[in-house]
N, C-alpha and C positions, 0 to 999 in steps of 0.2 A: 478229085482229090479226096482222100479219106480224112475223116476228122482226126485231130491229134488225140493222143491218149497219154494218161499218166499211169505208168506201170510200176508197182512196188514189188520188190523181191524180199521176202522175209525168211528167217531161219537162223539157226545157231551158226556160230563160226565153224567153218570147215564143211559146210553143206554145198558150197559152190555159188553162193550169191554174187560175189564179185566177178567171177568168170562168166556166169550167166548174164549178168548186167552188161558186161562189155560185149558179149556175143550178141545180145539183142540190139544194142546200139549199133553194132557193125552191120547187122542184117536188116534192120528196120530203117527205112529211109527217113531222113530229116530228124534224127534222134540225138539226144544229149543225156548224159548221165549227171544226175544232180550231185553236187559236192557233198562230201561227208566229213565228219571231224577226223583229222589225222590221228595216228596212233599216239603221238606225243600229247595231244589235247585229251584224248581218252584216258591215257595213263595218269595225267595230272588230275583230272576230275574224278576218276574212279577211286582215288585214295581219300577224297573229301567225305564229309559227313553225308548221310543219305539225302537230306533236303537240298544241299548244294549240288550233289552229283545228279540228282534227278531233275533239278531246275535246269542244269546244263543240257540234259538230253531233251527236256520239253522245249527249251529255247531252240535247240537245234531242229526239232520237229517243226517249229514255227518258221524258221529260216528255210527249211526244205520246202514247206508248203508254199511260201512266198515265191521262192525260186521256181517251183513247178508252175504256179499260176502265171507268172511272168513269161516263162518259156512257152507254155501252151498258147498264151495270147499272141505270141510271135509265130505260131504255127509249127512248133516243134513238139515231137513226142518226148516225154520225159521218163527216164528210168531211174528209180530210186532204190538203192541198196540199203534196206532197213528204214522203217519209219515208225509210226506211233505204236503199232502192235508190239514191236520189239521192246520199246520203252516200258510199256505196261506189263508185258510178260516177264521181263527181267525184274521189274519192281516187285511183282507178286512172288516170284520165285526166290528172290534174295531177301525176303522177310522185311520189306519196307512196310511201314505201318499203313493200313488200308486208308485211314483218314488222310494221310499225305497223298496217296494216290488219288483219292476222290477229289481233294482240293486242287491238285495239279490238273486233273481232267476238266474240272469246272473252269479254271483259269484259262486253259488251252481253248476250250470251246467258246468262251467269251471273246477271246482274241480272234479265233478262226472258226466261225460257225460252220456247220457241215454242209455249206452250200456247194462246195466242190471237193469231193474226196477222190482218191485214186479210182481210175476206171477198171483196172485189173490188179488184183493182189494175189501173188503166188507165194505159197509156203513150201520151201525146200527142206527136206530132212534126209538123214542118212543114218546108217547104223553106227554105233559107237566106235567100232574098230576103224572103219573107213574115215570117220570124222577126225579121230585122233591122229591117224596117219597123215591126213592132209594138214592138220595143224602143225605137226612136227616138221613138215617140209617148208614151213615159213621161216627160213633162216634169218637170224638177226632181229626178229620181232620180239619185243618184250611183251609178254602176255599180261593183261590186266587181271586184277583179283577175281573178277567174275569169270573170265576165260579160264583161269586156272581151276576154279571150282567146277567148271564144266568138263574137266577131264574125268570126273567122277560120274559113273553111269547112272547112279540114282539121281544126282542133281540134273543130269541131262534129261532124264525121263520126266522129272518134275517140270522143267522148263518147256519141254515138248508139249506136255499137257496144258501148260499155261498158254502157249501159243494157240493151241487148238481151241481153248476157251475164249480167247480174245478176238480171234479173227473170223470174219466171214470170208473165207478164201475162195477165189474163183477156181484155183487149181492147187492141189496138194500133190507134190511130186517127191517120191523117194529116189534120191540120186545115187544110192549105194551102187547099183549095178548098171547105171546108164552112162553113156558117153555124154559129153557136153552137147554134141550135135543132136542127140536124141532128146535131151531136155529142151534145147532151143526149139526144135521142131514142134514139140508139144505146146510150148508157150506161144510161139508165133501163130500156130493154128488158132489159139484162143484170141490173140490180139487181132488177127485179120478176119475174124467172123463177121 
């Protein structure tokens, strides 16, 4: 039996994270997708002041890590749609004061030392046109303030650069011209090494 793995899928909204996470879970034996805050919770906290908003996301990162560690101990593979890298990249891109970010990271690391981090972290990105087309297909979803800002190509590029600064990714995949199956094949090859 293969050792279980914690796989994190990072990227902007509209790059295919949720579809890819579901695809990995369906193709990788004994897998579970970690829960994420629903759109209502995100919308509620995204209108709060920066310290409250970021505290929510850092707390959610802690909940996610706790969930992942528990599931790994039970012998399950865990797929996480966004984690710590996203929180830090969004903070930096949305002009959160660096001291707040540093303090949040210190607190997070005290609560959860880096004894067990994700085994594989994948960063998905896509071109602006494709990403916006995908976002517009999400009928009935109220976009958060941060998501609306990302319809701007300059903001998207800044965030993309923040992601690249934050993460040491095992894979970086441009999903613009790839099918879900092609992206899944690439990720599964990395997982099954």
